[in-house]
Every structure is written in structure tokens, then in C-alpha cells.
Gaussian input, Z-matrix of N, CA and C with variables (Angstrom, degrees):
# hf/3-21g

backbone

0 1
 N
 C     1     B1
 C     2     B2     1     A1
 N     3     B3     2     A2     1     D1
 C     4     B4     3     A3     2     D2
 C     5     B5     4     A4     3     D3
 N     6     B6     5     A5     4     D4
 C     7     B7     6     A6     5     D5
 C     8     B8     7     A7     6     D6
 N     9     B9     8     A8     7     D7
 C    10    B10     9     A9     8     D8
 C    11    B11    10    A10     9     D9
 N    12    B12    11    A11    10    D10
 C    13    B13    12    A12    11    D11
 C    14    B14    13    A13    12    D12
 N    15    B15    14    A14    13    D13
 C    16    B16    15    A15    14    D14
 C    17    B17    16    A16    15    D15
 N    18    B18    17    A17    16    D16
 C    19    B19    18    A18    17    D17
 C    20    B20    19    A19    18    D18
 N    21    B21    20    A20    19    D19
 C    22    B22    21    A21    20    D20
 C    23    B23    22    A22    21    D21
 N    24    B24    23    A23    22    D22
 C    25    B25    24    A24    23    D23
 C    26    B26    25    A25    24    D24
 N    27    B27    26    A26    25    D25
 C    28    B28    27    A27    26    D26
 C    29    B29    28    A28    27    D27
 N    30    B30    29    A29    28    D28
 C    31    B31    30    A30    29    D29
 C    32    B32    31    A31    30    D30
 N    33    B33    32    A32    31    D31
 C    34    B34    33    A33    32    D32
 C    35    B35    34    A34    33    D33
 N    36    B36    35    A35    34    D34
 C    37    B37    36    A36    35    D35
 C    38    B38    37    A37    36    D36
 N    39    B39    38    A38    37    D37
 C    40    B40    39    A39    38    D38
 C    41    B41    40    A40    39    D39
 N    42    B42    41    A41    40    D40
 C    43    B43    42    A42    41    D41
 C    44    B44    43    A43    42    D42
 N    45    B45    44    A44    43    D43
 C    46    B46    45    A45    44    D44
 C    47    B47    46    A46    45    D45
 N    48    B48    47    A47    46    D46
 C    49    B49    48    A48    47    D47
 C    50    B50    49    A49    48    D48
 N    51    B51    50    A50    49    D49
 C    52    B52    51    A51    50    D50
 C    53    B53    52    A52    51    D51
 N    54    B54    53    A53    52    D52
 C    55    B55    54    A54    53    D53
 C    56    B56    55    A55    54    D54
 N    57    B57    56    A56    55    D55
 C    58    B58    57    A57    56    D56
 C    59    B59    58    A58    57    D57
 N    60    B60    59    A59    58    D58
 C    61    B61    60    A60    59    D59
 C    62    B62    61    A61    60    D60
 N    63    B63    62    A62    61    D61
 C    64    B64    63    A63    62    D62
 C    65    B65    64    A64    63    D63
 N    66    B66    65    A65    64    D64
 C    67    B67    66    A66    65    D65
 C    68    B68    67    A67    66    D66
 N    69    B69    68    A68    67    D67
 C    70    B70    69    A69    68    D68
 C    71    B71    70    A70    69    D69
 N    72    B72    71    A71    70    D70
 C    73    B73    72    A72    71    D71
 C    74    B74    73    A73    72    D72
 N    75    B75    74    A74    73    D73
 C    76    B76    75    A75    74    D74
 C    77    B77    76    A76    75    D75
 N    78    B78    77    A77    76    D76
 C    79    B79    78    A78    77    D77
 C    80    B80    79    A79    78    D78
 N    81    B81    80    A80    79    D79
 C    82    B82    81    A81    80    D80
 C    83    B83    82    A82    81    D81
 N    84    B84    83    A83    82    D82
 C    85    B85    84    A84    83    D83
 C    86    B86    85    A85    84    D84
 N    87    B87    86    A86    85    D85
 C    88    B88    87    A87    86    D86
 C    89    B89    88    A88    87    D87
 N    90    B90    89    A89    88    D88
 C    91    B91    90    A90    89    D89
 C    92    B92    91    A91    90    D90
 N    93    B93    92    A92    91    D91
 C    94    B94    93    A93    92    D92
 C    95    B95    94    A94    93    D93
 N    96    B96    95    A95    94    D94
 C    97    B97    96    A96    95    D95
 C    98    B98    97    A97    96    D96
 N    99    B99    98    A98    97    D97
 C   100   B100    99    A99    98    D98
 C   101   B101   100   A100    99    D99
 N   102   B102   101   A101   100   D100
 C   103   B103   102   A102   101   D101
 C   104   B104   103   A103   102   D102
 N   105   B105   104   A104   103   D103
 C   106   B106   105   A105   104   D104
 C   107   B107   106   A106   105   D105
 N   108   B108   107   A107   106   D106
 C   109   B109   108   A108   107   D107
 C   110   B110   109   A109   108   D108
 N   111   B111   110   A110   109   D109
 C   112   B112   111   A111   110   D110
 C   113   B113   112   A112   111   D111
 N   114   B114   113   A113   112   D112
 C   115   B115   114   A114   113   D113
 C   116   B116   115   A115   114   D114
 N   117   B117   116   A116   115   D115
 C   118   B118   117   A117   116   D116
 C   119   B119   118   A118   117   D117
 N   120   B120   119   A119   118   D118
 C   121   B121   120   A120   119   D119
 C   122   B122   121   A121   120   D120
 N   123   B123   122   A122   121   D121
 C   124   B124   123   A123   122   D122
 C   125   B125   124   A124   123   D123
 N   126   B126   125   A125   124   D124
 C   127   B127   126   A126   125   D125
 C   128   B128   127   A127   126   D126
 N   129   B129   128   A128   127   D127
 C   130   B130   129   A129   128   D128
 C   131   B131   130   A130   129   D129
 N   132   B132   131   A131   130   D130
 C   133   B133   132   A132   131   D131
 C   134   B134   133   A133   132   D132
 N   135   B135   134   A134   133   D133
 C   136   B136   135   A135   134   D134
 C   137   B137   136   A136   135   D135
 N   138   B138   137   A137   136   D136
 C   139   B139   138   A138   137   D137
 C   140   B140   139   A139   138   D138
 N   141   B141   140   A140   139   D139
 C   142   B142   141   A141   140   D140
 C   143   B143   142   A142   141   D141
 N   144   B144   143   A143   142   D142
 C   145   B145   144   A144   143   D143
 C   146   B146   145   A145   144   D144
 N   147   B147   146   A146   145   D145
 C   148   B148   147   A147   146   D146
 C   149   B149   148   A148   147   D147
 N   150   B150   149   A149   148   D148
 C   151   B151   150   A150   149   D149
 C   152   B152   151   A151   150   D150
 N   153   B153   152   A152   151   D151
 C   154   B154   153   A153   152   D152
 C   155   B155   154   A154   153   D153
 N   156   B156   155   A155   154   D154
 C   157   B157   156   A156   155   D155
 C   158   B158   157   A157   156   D156
 N   159   B159   158   A158   157   D157
 C   160   B160   159   A159   158   D158
 C   161   B161   160   A160   159   D159
 N   162   B162   161   A161   160   D160
 C   163   B163   162   A162   161   D161
 C   164   B164   163   A163   162   D162
 N   165   B165   164   A164   163   D163
 C   166   B166   165   A165   164   D164
 C   167   B167   166   A166   165   D165
 N   168   B168   167   A167   166   D166
 C   169   B169   168   A168   167   D167
 C   170   B170   169   A169   168   D168
 N   171   B171   170   A170   169   D169
 C   172   B172   171   A171   170   D170
 C   173   B173   172   A172   171   D171
 N   174   B174   173   A173   172   D172
 C   175   B175   174   A174   173   D173
 C   176   B176   175   A175   174   D174
 N   177   B177   176   A176   175   D175
 C   178   B178   177   A177   176   D176
 C   179   B179   178   A178   177   D177
 N   180   B180   179   A179   178   D178
 C   181   B181   180   A180   179   D179
 C   182   B182   181   A181   180   D180
 N   183   B183   182   A182   181   D181
 C   184   B184   183   A183   182   D182
 C   185   B185   184   A184   183   D183
 N   186   B186   185   A185   184   D184
 C   187   B187   186   A186   185   D185
 C   188   B188   187   A187   186   D186
 N   189   B189   188   A188   187   D187
 C   190   B190   189   A189   188   D188
 C   191   B191   190   A190   189   D189
 N   192   B192   191   A191   190   D190
 C   193   B193   192   A192   191   D191
 C   194   B194   193   A193   192   D192
 N   195   B195   194   A194   193   D193
 C   196   B196   195   A195   194   D194
 C   197   B197   196   A196   195   D195
 N   198   B198   197   A197   196   D196
 C   199   B199   198   A198   197   D197
 C   200   B200   199   A199   198   D198
 N   201   B201   200   A200   199   D199
 C   202   B202   201   A201   200   D200
 C   203   B203   202   A202   201   D201
 N   204   B204   203   A203   202   D202
 C   205   B205   204   A204   203   D203
 C   206   B206   205   A205   204   D204
 N   207   B207   206   A206   205   D205
 C   208   B208   207   A207   206   D206
 C   209   B209   208   A208   207   D207
 N   210   B210   209   A209   208   D208
 C   211   B211   210   A210   209   D209
 C   212   B212   211   A211   210   D210
 N   213   B213   212   A212   211   D211
 C   214   B214   213   A213   212   D212
 C   215   B215   214   A214   213   D213
 N   216   B216   215   A215   214   D214
 C   217   B217   216   A216   215   D215
 C   218   B218   217   A217   216   D216
 N   219   B219   218   A218   217   D217
 C   220   B220   219   A219   218   D218
 C   221   B221   220   A220   219   D219
 N   222   B222   221   A221   220   D220
 C   223   B223   222   A222   221   D221
 C   224   B224   223   A223   222   D222
 N   225   B225   224   A224   223   D223
 C   226   B226   225   A225   224   D224
 C   227   B227   226   A226   225   D225
 N   228   B228   227   A227   226   D226
 C   229   B229   228   A228   227   D227
 C   230   B230   229   A229   228   D228
 N   231   B231   230   A230   229   D229
 C   232   B232   231   A231   230   D230
 C   233   B233   232   A232   231   D231
 N   234   B234   233   A233   232   D232
 C   235   B235   234   A234   233   D233
 C   236   B236   235   A235   234   D234
 N   237   B237   236   A236   235   D235
 C   238   B238   237   A237   236   D236
 C   239   B239   238   A238   237   D237
 N   240   B240   239   A239   238   D238
 C   241   B241   240   A240   239   D239
 C   242   B242   241   A241   240   D240
 N   243   B243   242   A242   241   D241
 C   244   B244   243   A243   242   D242
 C   245   B245   244   A244   243   D243
 N   246   B246   245   A245   244   D244
 C   247   B247   246   A246   245   D245
 C   248   B248   247   A247   246   D246
 N   249   B249   248   A248   247   D247
 C   250   B250   249   A249   248   D248
 C   251   B251   250   A250   249   D249
 N   252   B252   251   A251   250   D250
 C   253   B253   252   A252   251   D251
 C   254   B254   253   A253   252   D252
 N   255   B255   254   A254   253   D253
 C   256   B256   255   A255   254   D254
 C   257   B257   256   A256   255   D255
 N   258   B258   257   A257   256   D256
 C   259   B259   258   A258   257   D257
 C   260   B260   259   A259   258   D258
 N   261   B261   260   A260   259   D259
 C   262   B262   261   A261   260   D260
 C   263   B263   262   A262   261   D261
 N   264   B264   263   A263   262   D262
 C   265   B265   264   A264   263   D263
 C   266   B266   265   A265   264   D264
 N   267   B267   266   A266   265   D265
 C   268   B268   267   A267   266   D266
 C   269   B269   268   A268   267   D267

   B1=1.4416
   B2=1.5297
   B3=1.3242
   B4=1.4573
   B5=1.5273
   B6=1.3360
   B7=1.4585
   B8=1.5280
   B9=1.3130
   B10=1.4658
   B11=1.5238
   B12=1.3231
   B13=1.4639
   B14=1.5276
   B15=1.3238
   B16=1.4597
   B17=1.5213
   B18=1.3358
   B19=1.4649
   B20=1.5319
   B21=1.3247
   B22=1.4673
   B23=1.5239
   B24=1.3193
   B25=1.4704
   B26=1.5224
   B27=1.3088
   B28=1.4721
   B29=1.5228
   B30=1.3267
   B31=1.4618
   B32=1.5196
   B33=1.3164
   B34=1.4710
   B35=1.5267
   B36=1.3374
   B37=1.4632
   B38=1.5289
   B39=1.3408
   B40=1.4631
   B41=1.5204
   B42=1.3287
   B43=1.4665
   B44=1.5236
   B45=1.3220
   B46=1.4540
   B47=1.5244
   B48=1.3122
   B49=1.4628
   B50=1.5207
   B51=1.3218
   B52=1.4584
   B53=1.5130
   B54=1.3226
   B55=1.4593
   B56=1.5242
   B57=1.3052
   B58=1.4620
   B59=1.5316
   B60=1.2970
   B61=1.4720
   B62=1.5274
   B63=1.3154
   B64=1.4671
   B65=1.5188
   B66=1.3280
   B67=1.4610
   B68=1.5258
   B69=1.3176
   B70=1.4691
   B71=1.5215
   B72=1.3069
   B73=1.4541
   B74=1.5276
   B75=1.3292
   B76=1.4724
   B77=1.5284
   B78=1.3204
   B79=1.4624
   B80=1.5237
   B81=1.3171
   B82=1.4619
   B83=1.5200
   B84=1.3048
   B85=1.4599
   B86=1.5252
   B87=1.3207
   B88=1.4516
   B89=1.5319
   B90=1.3285
   B91=1.4586
   B92=1.5242
   B93=1.3241
   B94=1.4739
   B95=1.5365
   B96=1.3205
   B97=1.4619
   B98=1.5217
   B99=1.3184
   B100=1.4617
   B101=1.5163
   B102=1.3041
   B103=1.4621
   B104=1.5172
   B105=1.3164
   B106=1.4699
   B107=1.5237
   B108=1.3257
   B109=1.4645
   B110=1.5191
   B111=1.3172
   B112=1.4656
   B113=1.5242
   B114=1.3206
   B115=1.4636
   B116=1.5198
   B117=1.3273
   B118=1.4687
   B119=1.5225
   B120=1.3161
   B121=1.4589
   B122=1.5198
   B123=1.3247
   B124=1.4664
   B125=1.5261
   B126=1.3393
   B127=1.4658
   B128=1.5216
   B129=1.3266
   B130=1.4567
   B131=1.5301
   B132=1.3219
   B133=1.4648
   B134=1.5107
   B135=1.3169
   B136=1.4576
   B137=1.5202
   B138=1.3202
   B139=1.4650
   B140=1.5232
   B141=1.3202
   B142=1.4714
   B143=1.5254
   B144=1.3154
   B145=1.4673
   B146=1.5231
   B147=1.3316
   B148=1.4612
   B149=1.5263
   B150=1.3190
   B151=1.4594
   B152=1.5228
   B153=1.3335
   B154=1.4560
   B155=1.5205
   B156=1.3153
   B157=1.4596
   B158=1.5216
   B159=1.3246
   B160=1.4558
   B161=1.5219
   B162=1.3246
   B163=1.4641
   B164=1.5240
   B165=1.3249
   B166=1.4590
   B167=1.5260
   B168=1.3243
   B169=1.4603
   B170=1.5230
   B171=1.3197
   B172=1.4709
   B173=1.5179
   B174=1.3269
   B175=1.4659
   B176=1.5263
   B177=1.3239
   B178=1.4610
   B179=1.5280
   B180=1.3273
   B181=1.4706
   B182=1.5226
   B183=1.3247
   B184=1.4600
   B185=1.5197
   B186=1.3147
   B187=1.4604
   B188=1.5246
   B189=1.3261
   B190=1.4609
   B191=1.5204
   B192=1.3337
   B193=1.4629
   B194=1.5270
   B195=1.3222
   B196=1.4655
   B197=1.5200
   B198=1.3208
   B199=1.4672
   B200=1.5236
   B201=1.3258
   B202=1.4685
   B203=1.5235
   B204=1.3261
   B205=1.4597
   B206=1.5183
   B207=1.3187
   B208=1.4647
   B209=1.5194
   B210=1.3137
   B211=1.4663
   B212=1.5289
   B213=1.3305
   B214=1.4596
   B215=1.5239
   B216=1.3212
   B217=1.4640
   B218=1.5203
   B219=1.3102
   B220=1.4686
   B221=1.5255
   B222=1.3257
   B223=1.4659
   B224=1.5226
   B225=1.3239
   B226=1.4623
   B227=1.5201
   B228=1.3108
   B229=1.4618
   B230=1.5273
   B231=1.3303
   B232=1.4677
   B233=1.5191
   B234=1.3380
   B235=1.4652
   B236=1.5251
   B237=1.3126
   B238=1.4617
   B239=1.5118
   B240=1.3330
   B241=1.4626
   B242=1.5144
   B243=1.3315
   B244=1.4548
   B245=1.5102
   B246=1.3521
   B247=1.4641
   B248=1.5216
   B249=1.3220
   B250=1.4581
   B251=1.5331
   B252=1.3097
   B253=1.4549
   B254=1.5119
   B255=1.3364
   B256=1.4493
   B257=1.5416
   B258=1.3213
   B259=1.4548
   B260=1.5307
   B261=1.3163
   B262=1.4559
   B263=1.5077
   B264=1.3075
   B265=1.4653
   B266=1.5242
   B267=1.3214
   B268=1.4685
   B269=1.4940
   A1=110.88
   A2=114.66
   A3=119.63
   A4=110.77
   A5=116.00
   A6=119.98
   A7=111.05
   A8=117.27
   A9=120.88
   A10=110.88
   A11=117.35
   A12=120.61
   A13=110.98
   A14=116.73
   A15=120.22
   A16=110.96
   A17=117.16
   A18=120.29
   A19=110.87
   A20=117.03
   A21=120.39
   A22=110.15
   A23=117.27
   A24=120.57
   A25=110.70
   A26=117.63
   A27=120.41
   A28=111.48
   A29=117.12
   A30=120.14
   A31=110.69
   A32=117.37
   A33=121.17
   A34=110.52
   A35=117.18
   A36=120.58
   A37=110.64
   A38=117.05
   A39=120.27
   A40=110.95
   A41=117.25
   A42=120.24
   A43=110.63
   A44=117.26
   A45=120.55
   A46=111.46
   A47=116.88
   A48=120.77
   A49=110.83
   A50=116.90
   A51=120.90
   A52=113.55
   A53=118.28
   A54=121.74
   A55=113.48
   A56=118.57
   A57=118.96
   A58=110.10
   A59=117.13
   A60=120.00
   A61=111.59
   A62=114.39
   A63=120.86
   A64=108.71
   A65=115.73
   A66=121.29
   A67=107.94
   A68=117.25
   A69=118.66
   A70=111.33
   A71=114.98
   A72=121.65
   A73=108.31
   A74=118.74
   A75=118.97
   A76=112.29
   A77=118.63
   A78=121.04
   A79=112.48
   A80=117.14
   A81=120.66
   A82=111.87
   A83=118.42
   A84=120.32
   A85=111.88
   A86=117.93
   A87=121.39
   A88=112.33
   A89=117.96
   A90=120.68
   A91=111.08
   A92=117.03
   A93=120.21
   A94=110.72
   A95=117.14
   A96=121.02
   A97=111.82
   A98=118.48
   A99=120.27
   A100=111.32
   A101=116.99
   A102=121.72
   A103=110.96
   A104=116.82
   A105=120.60
   A106=109.93
   A107=117.24
   A108=120.49
   A109=110.78
   A110=117.03
   A111=120.41
   A112=111.06
   A113=116.52
   A114=119.70
   A115=111.26
   A116=116.88
   A117=120.32
   A118=110.27
   A119=117.56
   A120=120.31
   A121=112.48
   A122=117.54
   A123=118.91
   A124=110.66
   A125=117.99
   A126=120.14
   A127=111.13
   A128=117.15
   A129=120.43
   A130=110.53
   A131=117.29
   A132=120.64
   A133=112.22
   A134=116.91
   A135=120.81
   A136=110.97
   A137=116.75
   A138=120.93
   A139=111.08
   A140=117.14
   A141=120.93
   A142=110.32
   A143=117.84
   A144=120.68
   A145=111.35
   A146=117.38
   A147=120.14
   A148=111.19
   A149=117.33
   A150=120.46
   A151=110.48
   A152=117.93
   A153=120.49
   A154=111.45
   A155=117.60
   A156=120.54
   A157=110.81
   A158=116.70
   A159=121.10
   A160=110.84
   A161=117.34
   A162=120.92
   A163=110.49
   A164=117.48
   A165=120.63
   A166=111.22
   A167=117.37
   A168=119.41
   A169=110.49
   A170=117.78
   A171=119.80
   A172=111.03
   A173=116.83
   A174=120.38
   A175=110.43
   A176=117.36
   A177=120.62
   A178=111.57
   A179=117.30
   A180=120.68
   A181=109.60
   A182=117.05
   A183=120.59
   A184=111.05
   A185=117.19
   A186=121.05
   A187=110.74
   A188=117.27
   A189=120.99
   A190=111.26
   A191=117.96
   A192=120.96
   A193=111.24
   A194=117.46
   A195=120.64
   A196=110.26
   A197=117.63
   A198=121.02
   A199=110.59
   A200=117.99
   A201=121.43
   A202=111.26
   A203=117.12
   A204=120.13
   A205=111.17
   A206=117.23
   A207=120.59
   A208=110.46
   A209=117.84
   A210=120.85
   A211=110.70
   A212=117.75
   A213=120.46
   A214=111.20
   A215=117.06
   A216=120.42
   A217=110.21
   A218=117.40
   A219=121.51
   A220=111.02
   A221=117.31
   A222=120.80
   A223=110.64
   A224=117.79
   A225=121.01
   A226=110.44
   A227=117.96
   A228=121.07
   A229=110.89
   A230=117.49
   A231=120.87
   A232=110.22
   A233=117.69
   A234=120.60
   A235=111.34
   A236=118.53
   A237=121.38
   A238=110.02
   A239=118.09
   A240=121.31
   A241=111.39
   A242=118.71
   A243=121.82
   A244=112.12
   A245=119.04
   A246=122.00
   A247=110.39
   A248=117.06
   A249=118.59
   A250=110.70
   A251=117.06
   A252=122.25
   A253=112.39
   A254=119.15
   A255=121.86
   A256=110.97
   A257=119.26
   A258=121.82
   A259=113.67
   A260=118.17
   A261=119.45
   A262=110.24
   A263=116.31
   A264=121.58
   A265=109.85
   A266=115.73
   A267=119.85
   A268=110.84
   D1=-40.08
   D2=179.61
   D3=-66.39
   D4=-37.63
   D5=178.62
   D6=-64.53
   D7=-42.10
   D8=178.44
   D9=-62.66
   D10=-42.58
   D11=178.80
   D12=-64.34
   D13=-40.00
   D14=178.38
   D15=-65.35
   D16=-38.31
   D17=178.95
   D18=-65.99
   D19=-41.28
   D20=178.52
   D21=-65.40
   D22=-41.47
   D23=179.12
   D24=-64.38
   D25=-42.41
   D26=178.41
   D27=-65.40
   D28=-39.28
   D29=178.15
   D30=-64.39
   D31=-41.78
   D32=178.38
   D33=-64.37
   D34=-43.39
   D35=178.42
   D36=-62.75
   D37=-42.73
   D38=-179.51
   D39=-65.15
   D40=-37.75
   D41=177.83
   D42=-63.84
   D43=-45.74
   D44=179.54
   D45=-66.78
   D46=-36.09
   D47=177.79
   D48=-65.32
   D49=-36.95
   D50=179.66
   D51=-74.55
   D52=-20.26
   D53=-177.77
   D54=-86.10
   D55=-14.08
   D56=-177.88
   D57=-73.46
   D58=150.29
   D59=-176.61
   D60=-69.01
   D61=149.66
   D62=179.91
   D63=-83.87
   D64=121.99
   D65=177.65
   D66=-118.35
   D67=105.26
   D68=-178.77
   D69=-67.62
   D70=141.30
   D71=179.32
   D72=-89.97
   D73=126.88
   D74=-179.22
   D75=-65.09
   D76=-24.71
   D77=179.23
   D78=-82.94
   D79=-8.64
   D80=-175.42
   D81=-68.72
   D82=-24.76
   D83=-178.84
   D84=-70.14
   D85=-16.82
   D86=179.93
   D87=-80.88
   D88=-16.40
   D89=-176.97
   D90=-75.66
   D91=142.59
   D92=179.53
   D93=-82.35
   D94=75.25
   D95=-176.44
   D96=-68.25
   D97=-27.46
   D98=178.50
   D99=-62.45
   D100=-40.59
   D101=179.17
   D102=-67.97
   D103=-40.83
   D104=179.27
   D105=-67.21
   D106=-43.16
   D107=177.97
   D108=-61.25
   D109=-42.97
   D110=-179.71
   D111=-63.84
   D112=-39.70
   D113=179.77
   D114=-66.82
   D115=-43.08
   D116=-179.89
   D117=-65.84
   D118=-44.32
   D119=-179.81
   D120=-67.55
   D121=-34.39
   D122=177.54
   D123=-68.87
   D124=-38.60
   D125=175.65
   D126=-65.53
   D127=-37.78
   D128=176.68
   D129=-64.69
   D130=-41.80
   D131=176.80
   D132=-63.04
   D133=-39.04
   D134=177.31
   D135=-64.62
   D136=-41.43
   D137=177.80
   D138=-62.85
   D139=-44.09
   D140=178.33
   D141=-63.39
   D142=-39.25
   D143=178.83
   D144=-63.45
   D145=-41.99
   D146=177.95
   D147=-65.05
   D148=-39.31
   D149=179.94
   D150=-64.62
   D151=-45.75
   D152=179.52
   D153=-67.16
   D154=-35.59
   D155=177.49
   D156=-63.69
   D157=-43.33
   D158=178.36
   D159=-64.48
   D160=-42.67
   D161=-179.95
   D162=-64.94
   D163=-40.08
   D164=-179.68
   D165=-66.61
   D166=-39.96
   D167=179.44
   D168=-66.57
   D169=-38.51
   D170=176.48
   D171=-65.31
   D172=-38.98
   D173=177.67
   D174=-62.83
   D175=-43.34
   D176=-179.80
   D177=-65.41
   D178=-39.19
   D179=177.75
   D180=-63.92
   D181=-44.42
   D182=179.67
   D183=-63.66
   D184=-41.86
   D185=179.28
   D186=-62.89
   D187=-41.76
   D188=179.06
   D189=-65.83
   D190=-37.91
   D191=176.86
   D192=-64.10
   D193=-39.04
   D194=177.39
   D195=-65.15
   D196=-43.16
   D197=178.44
   D198=-62.19
   D199=-42.84
   D200=178.32
   D201=-62.83
   D202=-39.80
   D203=179.54
   D204=-67.23
   D205=-40.77
   D206=177.71
   D207=-63.66
   D208=-40.92
   D209=178.20
   D210=-64.69
   D211=-39.14
   D212=178.57
   D213=-65.85
   D214=-40.80
   D215=177.81
   D216=-64.74
   D217=-42.91
   D218=178.81
   D219=-63.01
   D220=-42.51
   D221=178.75
   D222=-64.05
   D223=-41.47
   D224=178.32
   D225=-64.51
   D226=-39.31
   D227=179.11
   D228=-64.95
   D229=-41.68
   D230=178.77
   D231=-66.10
   D232=-40.05
   D233=179.70
   D234=-66.67
   D235=-34.67
   D236=178.36
   D237=-66.39
   D238=-36.35
   D239=178.18
   D240=-64.45
   D241=-25.44
   D242=-178.07
   D243=-80.23
   D244=-21.10
   D245=-178.55
   D246=-74.18
   D247=147.74
   D248=175.13
   D249=-67.53
   D250=160.31
   D251=-175.33
   D252=-63.26
   D253=-28.90
   D254=-177.31
   D255=-71.66
   D256=-25.40
   D257=-176.87
   D258=-92.05
   D259=-9.05
   D260=-177.69
   D261=-77.43
   D262=154.70
   D263=179.13
   D264=-74.08
   D265=144.97
   D266=178.41
   D267=-106.81

């Protein structure tokens, strides 16, 4: 309940914050925004690279487990063919 109330309060604050008029700061042109943008975007790219790397490694592990299971099933099937008919399960 507390989480829902906090979410509603944050949404209301964000709405009011977005409705206020934009007043440009005359000193803002002196800030090196290109450098800040580049740093933020490079960190975002690094984060995306780590996420895709983790997803790819999980995919490869899952694929290898499927291949191992198929090989085990195939080996069991070949071994069953080698048993005489009297020893097989009915």
C-alpha cells in the first residue's frame, strides 16, 4: 500500500514538474554538455554490451545442455538396441 502511494505521489510530482515553463539559464551555454553526453552514452553502451554478453553466454550454456541431452538419449537408444529381446522392458 505504501509503495502504491509513493508511486502516485511521484507521478503527481513528475506531472507538475513537467508542466512548469522552461526558463533557459544564460550560464548553461558554458557547460561542456558534449562531454557529459558522451560519457553517459558510453556508459549506456557498456551496460548494453554486458547485458548482451550475459545473454549470449546463457544461450550458449543452454544450447550445450540440449546437445548433451540429445547425445545421452541417442546413446541410450543405441545401447537398448544391443540388449537381447528378453532383457528389454515391456
